[in-house]
N, C-alpha and C positions, 0 to 999 in steps of 0.2 A: 465411428464418427459419421454423422449425417453430412455428406458433402454439400448438400443443397444449402445448408445453413450458412456455410462460409463462402459459397460461390456467389450467392446473391443476397445482399443485405436485406432487401425487402422493405416494405413500408415501416415507418417508425412504430406504428401500432402493433405490427406483427412481432417485431423484435421485442418490444415490452411484454407482449402477451407470452412469448416463449419464455422469457426470463421469469415472469410472474408464476407461470405454471411450474417451472422447475423449482422455484423457491418455495411454493406452497406445497407441492406434491412430494418433493424429495428432500430439499435442504433443511426445512424446519422439522419434519418428522424425525430426521436422523441426526439433528444437531447435537443432542446429548451424546450420541455414540461417537461422533467425530470429536467432540470436546474431550472425551475420555481416552481417545486413541493416542498412542505415542507419536504418531505422525499422520497427517492427513492422507487418507487412502488415495491411491493413484486414480482409482475409478471415479472418485469425486471430481478430480481435476479434469478428467476426460469429459464428464458431463458439463462442466463449465465451458470447455472448448466446443462442445456440441452446439451450444446456443451462441457461440461467437464472442464470449466474454474475454477471450485472450487478444482479440483484435478490435477492441472498442474504437480506438482512434486510428487504427491502421487503415490505409487506403483500400478501397474495394478491389483494386487490381492485384493486391497482395493477399487477398483473402480476408481482409478486415471489414469491419462494419462501417467505418468512415462516419461515425455519428458525431454530433457536436457536443461540446462540454456539458450543456444543459441536460441533454438526454442521458450522457454518461453518469451524471449525478443521480438521475432518476433510477437507472439500472442498479447503481451501486447501493442506493437506499433500499431498494427492494431485497437485494441479496443480503445486505447487512441486517435487515430486520428478521432474517430467518437463521443465519448461521454466520458468526463473525469470522471464523477460521477461513471460510471460503473467499471472502473479498480481500482479506489482509494479504494473502499470497498474491492475488491477482493485481493488486494495486502496485506491488513492486514490479511485476512484469509490465504493467501498463506504461510506466515511465521509460522503460527500455524501448518499447515499441514506438513511443513518441520520438525518442532520440534517434532511432534508426530511420524513422520517416523523414525527419527534419534536418539533422545535423551530421549524420554518419557519412563517411566516405562511400562512394558507389560500391566498392568491393564488399564492404561489410553489409550494406543494405541489400545487395544482391544475394548474399549467402544466408542472411539471418532473418530478414523482414518477413518473408512469406511464411516460413515455418513457425515463426513467433506468433504471427497473427492467427494461424491455424491451431496453436497450442501443441504443435508437434515438437517444438523446442521451448523451453521455459527459462525465465530469467529472474534473478533477484537483483536488488540494488544495495549499494554500500555507500551512502552519503550522509548518514545521520551525524557523523563527526563534524561536518561542515558547520552545523548549527551550534556547536559548542563554543562557548568563549574560551579565550586563552590560545596557546600555541597549537597548531594542527596536530592531530593524532595520527593521520596517515599522510605520509609525504612521498613525493616522486622526485627522483634524481635523474636528469637526462643522461642517457648512455650514448656517448658520441660514436661508439664502435658501430652501432647498427641503427642509430636514430630512434632507439626504443627508450624505455624508462625503467628505473629500478624503484620498487615500492617498499617502504618500511613503515611499521606501525600497526595500528589496529582499526578495524571497522566494527563498531560495537553492536550493531543490529542488522543482521542479514537473515531474512526469513526465507523458508522453503528449502533449506539445506537437505540434500538427498532427494529433492524433488525438482531441482533446477539444474540447468545445463551450464549456465554462465552467470556471472555477477557483473553488473554494470557499476563499476567502482569509480569513486571520485577521490583523487589524492591531490594535495597542495604541493606545487613546485617549491622545492626547498632553496632554489636560487633566489636570494633577496632581490635581485634586479628585476624579477618578474612580478613582484608584489603579490606572491602567493597564488599565482594563476592556477586554475583547476585543470588537471589532466584526467579526462574521462576515458576509461578503457573497458574492454570486454574481456573478462578473465574467466577461464574455465573453472567450474565449481568442483574442483578436485583437489584433495589434500596432497601435499608432498613436502619435501624437505624445506621449502621456502614459504609454504602456505598451510596453516593449520586452523581447524575449526573447533571451537569450544562451546558445546551445547548450553543454552540458557534454559533453566526450568522456570516457566512462567505460571503465575496464578490463573491466568486466563489466556485462551488462544494458544495453549501450549503445543497443540498439534500442528501449529504452523511451522514448527521445527526452526526456531530462531537460534542463531549462533553468533558468537563473536569471532571474527577472522583476525588472525595475526599474520602479518607479512614480514619476511626477513630476507632482504636482498632478493625480492621476488621480481623477476624479469618479465617485462611486458614488451613484446615486439612491436615495432611501429605499425605493423599491419593490423594490430588489435587496438589501436588508439581511435576512439570514437570522435573525440573533439577536444579542443583546448580553449578555455574561455577565461576572461578576467574574473577574479573573485567577486569584485563589485557588481559585475553584470549578473552573476548567479544570484547574489543577495536580492537584487531587485526582482529577478524572475521567481525566486522562491517566495518572496513576500506576496507576489501577485497570483501565486498558484496554490494557496492554502485552502481553497473552498472545498475541494473534493473530500478531504478527510472529514469535514463536517457532516457529510452524508452518512458516515458510519454512525455518528451519534444520533442523527435524525432517524435512521433506520431502526436503531434499537429502541428509541423512544416511541416510535410508531408501533412497533410490536408490542410494547408495554401497553399502549393505548388499546390495542385489540384485546389483550388479556384482561385489562381492567374493565372494559365497557366504557360508556360515555363518562368523561370527566373533564376537568379543567385542562388536562394535559393535551387534549385534542387541539385546542386553540393555541396552546403554547407551541406545539410542534409546527403548526402552520405559520405562526409568527416568526419562530426561529428560522424556518426555511426561508421566508421572505427576507429576513435580515441577512442571512448568508448570501442569498442571491444578489442583494443590493450592496453588500459591503465593498468598500474600496480597500486597497492594501493597508491603509493606516487604520481602518476600522475592523478589518478582518480578525485580528487577535481577540477583540472583545466579542465578536460574533461567534468565534469558535469556542471561546470559554463559556459563553451562554449555552451553546449546543451540548458541550460535554456535561455541564451542570444539569441541564435538563434531562439528559440520559440517566444520570446518577439518581436524580430525584424520582424519575418515573420508575426506574428499576427498584428503588427502595419501596415505592408504593406497591409494586407487585409482590415483593417479599412480605410486606405487612398484611396485604389482603389475603395472602395464602396461609398466614399463620405459621405454626410450627413446622408443617410439612415443607415449607419453602426451603428449608436448609437441608433437605434430603437430596442426595446426589442425583436421584432420578427425576428431579423437578427443574422445570425451565426457569423458575424464579431465581435460583442460586446461580445458574449459568449467566443470566442476564445481569445480575448484580456484579458478578466478577468481570464480565465484559465491560460494563459501565465503568468500573474502576480502571480497567485497562485504557479505556478511551480518554481518561483524564490526562494521560501522559503520552499516548500514541500520536506521533506527529507534532509533539509539543515543541514550540520555539520559545526562546526567552521572553518574547513579547506576549505569547499566549499564556505562559506561566505567570507573568506579572499580572495579566488580566484575571487569571483564575484567582490568584492570591488576593487581588483587590476585591473580588466578589465576596470573599470570606473575611475581608478587613484584616488580612495578615501582613 
């Protein structure tokens, strides 16, 4: 790892230039190899760490880049336009770095933030179940003996297994008096009698190593609790933080534009980016639906333009088409799904 990269963030232009160079010279030329791999190579993750992508929002004093959300979306779009497996894993890690920076107790921040920002330790997240309607699928029961928590249930979508050290997990308090408050904890990514991982075989981004975690009376000590917040507060925060996933669709659509040459998709990408940047929480689902639809249409155009060879496994067209399908549901909320369905009059 180049220590200078994480010691000094440098001007925004230099950060973007390093990211662009890595994306063009390494990520895109090897994207098909990574797509076909059983798991993302560790060497690729080290390259992402070298340009600081593990510490996008982390403070500079902890080895992070300390960049603002607007620049983070630019960097994510650049990487996503070359290889989708690479940013999917890092987006999970990014949320943990933000939590360590802002809400974690001092002892966890001191232990984990710097190595997380530098990519020396890596994290996944387990909160997709919070967006599902109906009863909570992962619950927490307070353990009065040591002030810790007991987790039961499942986390349906945890990416990076066997490449991460910890999981930033969200469980709903089963005590009805708390109105289902969320208990966030940092859990070692190691299987055992109370924690098991079932691999999911995906049609795209399979090398991201996504699993479903099952918890059975899994004990989390009080020292590993990151924060506790009301469920209603999280819903508002989640609704206001859906912009970043839209950059995945923009990056893929922009790559399709490069492969197609000048087309009407160029203006559509610019318009879609502007709509995402301007969207309020109430309009973000529609903007996200438009972005994923654009990625799907642009990838389909690349397939058509390439003819029969597009469906060969050594062609970028088929990879982009599968990843566009993946983006229709990645980070999907009920509101985004409704907006997607409305676009197709379903």
